[in-house]
Structures are given as structure tokens and as C-alpha cells.
Backbone bond lengths (Angstrom), bond angles and torsions (degrees), N, CA, C in turn:
res aa  C-N    CA-C-N  psi(-1)  N-CA   C-N-CA  omega(-1)  CA-C   N-CA-C  phi
1 X - - - 1.429 - - 1.557 109.42 -
2 X 1.304 116.53 129.26 1.420 121.61 -179.41 1.521 110.53 -89.35
3 X 1.299 116.38 135.21 1.467 123.21 -178.73 1.544 106.49 -108.26
4 X 1.328 115.33 129.65 1.481 121.68 174.88 1.520 107.10 -114.45
5 X 1.315 119.21 124.85 1.467 122.39 -178.97 1.510 110.28 -64.54
6 X 1.346 115.23 135.51 1.463 120.66 177.73 1.563 108.40 -88.04
7 X 1.336 118.33 -11.13 1.439 120.35 174.93 1.511 107.82 -123.10
8 X 1.354 117.74 90.76 1.410 119.16 -177.45 1.516 112.25 -70.04
9 X 1.293 117.62 160.40 1.462 122.91 178.81 1.522 109.97 -51.80
10 X 1.329 120.18 132.19 1.410 124.87 -178.17 1.489 111.88 101.37
11 X 1.318 120.57 -5.24 1.454 123.68 -178.25 1.515 108.51 -80.41
12 X 1.319 117.72 134.31 1.468 123.78 172.80 1.497 108.55 -82.09
13 X 1.349 115.33 127.67 1.503 121.87 -174.72 1.501 111.20 -127.49
14 X 1.289 115.59 158.81 1.501 125.30 169.20 1.469 108.83 -118.08
15 X 1.306 116.68 136.18 1.487 125.20 -174.07 1.581 103.07 -80.95
16 X 1.323 115.29 134.77 1.483 120.40 174.46 1.528 108.35 -137.16
17 X 1.322 112.69 169.77 1.457 118.45 179.54 1.497 108.86 -74.93
18 X 1.363 118.23 132.26 1.435 124.80 175.06 1.446 112.51 -111.98
19 X 1.328 118.09 -151.87 1.494 123.56 -179.94 1.464 111.65 -76.72
20 X 1.357 118.93 -32.11 1.463 122.68 -177.84 1.508 110.08 -88.79
21 X 1.371 118.50 155.66 1.416 118.63 176.84 1.550 112.13 -59.01
22 X 1.298 118.52 144.36 1.451 122.58 -178.41 1.499 108.66 -134.80
23 X 1.344 118.24 136.82 1.435 121.69 171.60 1.518 109.22 -54.00
24 X 1.289 116.20 123.35 1.507 120.01 -176.50 1.500 113.78 -59.86
25 X 1.423 117.69 -25.32 1.457 120.91 177.13 1.498 111.85 -70.76
26 X 1.301 121.76 -15.01 1.466 123.64 179.29 1.542 111.17 -81.97
27 X 1.285 116.01 -31.05 1.497 121.26 -174.65 1.516 110.63 -57.49
28 X 1.303 117.24 128.77 1.457 123.00 178.03 1.505 113.72 91.43
29 X 1.295 119.46 -12.02 1.455 122.24 -178.21 1.487 110.18 -71.94
30 X 1.344 115.62 152.09 1.483 120.76 -176.32 1.583 110.09 -113.43
31 X 1.248 115.57 146.32 1.454 117.92 179.89 1.536 112.89 -159.07
32 X 1.278 117.39 -169.81 1.457 126.86 -176.95 1.517 108.25 -125.49
33 X 1.325 113.77 128.32 1.492 120.45 171.60 1.529 108.13 -69.90
34 X 1.340 113.07 117.83 1.475 118.47 179.61 1.526 112.70 -111.48
35 X 1.290 117.87 -7.93 1.496 121.93 -175.36 1.495 110.65 -158.41
36 X 1.324 118.08 131.94 1.425 123.03 166.84 1.478 110.29 -113.81
37 X 1.287 119.64 138.78 1.471 124.04 -173.21 1.512 107.76 -107.95
38 X 1.305 117.13 98.98 1.479 123.89 -176.92 1.550 110.43 -69.00
39 X 1.363 116.23 -23.57 1.461 115.88 178.26 1.555 113.10 -81.46
40 X 1.300 116.57 -26.14 1.462 124.29 175.50 1.465 109.21 -115.10
41 X 1.302 117.22 75.09 1.456 121.85 -171.04 1.556 112.52 -52.34
42 X 1.298 109.21 147.31 1.545 119.26 179.06 1.519 113.09 69.70
43 X 1.338 119.03 21.04 1.465 124.67 172.42 1.481 109.47 -113.89
44 X 1.327 116.46 134.65 1.447 123.34 -175.76 1.530 110.37 -127.36
45 X 1.322 117.84 140.53 1.429 121.68 172.40 1.580 104.79 -94.12
46 X 1.271 115.29 126.95 1.491 121.39 -176.19 1.556 107.39 -129.19
47 X 1.322 113.30 133.95 1.478 119.10 170.22 1.513 106.33 -103.32
48 X 1.318 113.88 116.00 1.445 118.43 178.98 1.572 111.93 -75.10
49 X 1.305 111.96 148.48 1.540 116.71 178.56 1.553 110.99 -50.53
50 X 1.226 116.64 131.41 1.472 122.52 175.72 1.501 112.52 85.80
51 X 1.341 120.64 3.75 1.434 124.32 179.26 1.527 110.81 -124.08
52 X 1.324 115.56 155.26 1.455 120.88 173.08 1.495 112.79 -99.15
53 X 1.315 116.37 -21.29 1.466 125.47 -174.39 1.536 110.20 -71.98
54 X 1.378 114.59 138.71 1.445 122.08 175.93 1.575 107.96 -91.63
55 X 1.311 116.62 122.12 1.477 120.33 178.69 1.470 106.78 -109.94
56 X 1.378 115.57 152.51 1.443 120.38 178.45 1.525 111.00 -103.00
57 X 1.381 114.65 132.93 1.385 121.67 178.24 1.506 110.58 -130.26
58 X 1.338 115.99 151.05 1.471 119.88 174.03 1.535 111.17 -81.77
59 X 1.312 116.18 158.64 1.431 120.06 -177.28 1.521 113.87 -55.78
60 X 1.359 116.79 -37.94 1.482 120.17 -175.91 1.559 111.22 -76.58
61 X 1.373 116.55 -4.19 1.454 119.76 177.37 1.517 112.87 -96.90
62 X 1.356 115.68 5.07 1.413 121.35 -175.66 1.561 110.51 -120.82
63 X 1.283 115.95 149.71 1.532 121.58 166.31 1.477 104.98 -146.13
64 X 1.357 114.02 149.61 1.450 121.12 179.07 1.516 109.51 -60.81
65 X 1.300 114.73 135.46 1.485 120.62 176.35 1.493 110.29 -53.93
66 X 1.325 117.00 127.83 1.442 122.95 177.01 1.540 111.74 96.40
67 X 1.302 119.91 -8.37 1.428 124.44 176.45 1.529 109.16 -104.28
68 X 1.299 116.46 146.07 1.486 122.27 175.18 1.526 106.43 -126.20
69 X 1.354 114.46 122.51 1.473 119.28 173.13 1.443 111.90 -84.03
70 X 1.344 119.71 160.12 1.465 122.64 176.60 1.523 109.45 -58.90
71 X 1.311 118.48 -34.07 1.540 120.82 -178.77 1.461 111.16 -63.66
72 X 1.329 120.82 -30.45 1.460 121.14 -176.28 1.524 113.49 -104.45
73 X 1.345 115.40 -9.83 1.460 117.67 -178.79 1.519 114.91 -66.72
74 X 1.312 115.16 -21.81 1.469 120.22 -177.07 1.565 113.00 -96.00
75 X 1.356 117.95 1.93 1.455 121.29 -176.68 1.534 111.31 -95.50
């Protein structure tokens, strides 16, 4: 099965709580997708605003900047 990233490189994203545990200080932060890993589907390299470090997030931990999903609207 071929996986196509829903957040291509260059997409502005906001970090949200997904299925895996997440450091609470990450939730709500904004960054830029700088890498998609086609070998490890649904993993994205994101540089958060104000940082140089690339952090890895799962697809369900991201949402496009400016969008609010029903899962995060109640948090």
C-alpha cells in the first residue's frame, strides 16, 4: 500500500494531542513540515517556530495551521 503524505513539506501545522502520549508543552505549538518519511509512513519532521531542531510527529498529532478539527475543538 502506498502512503501519500497529507502534510507535504512546507505546510504550516499546529501540534495537537494524538493517540500516543505527547509532552503537554508541545500541544498548540506551530511549525513547518520540513521532512516526510516515506519509509516510516505517517511520520513528519517538523521545525517548531523559534527552534532550529527538527522534531518527529505522527500524522494524528498535526493539523493544518488555521484549521480546527472536532477532536481538538473541545480541548
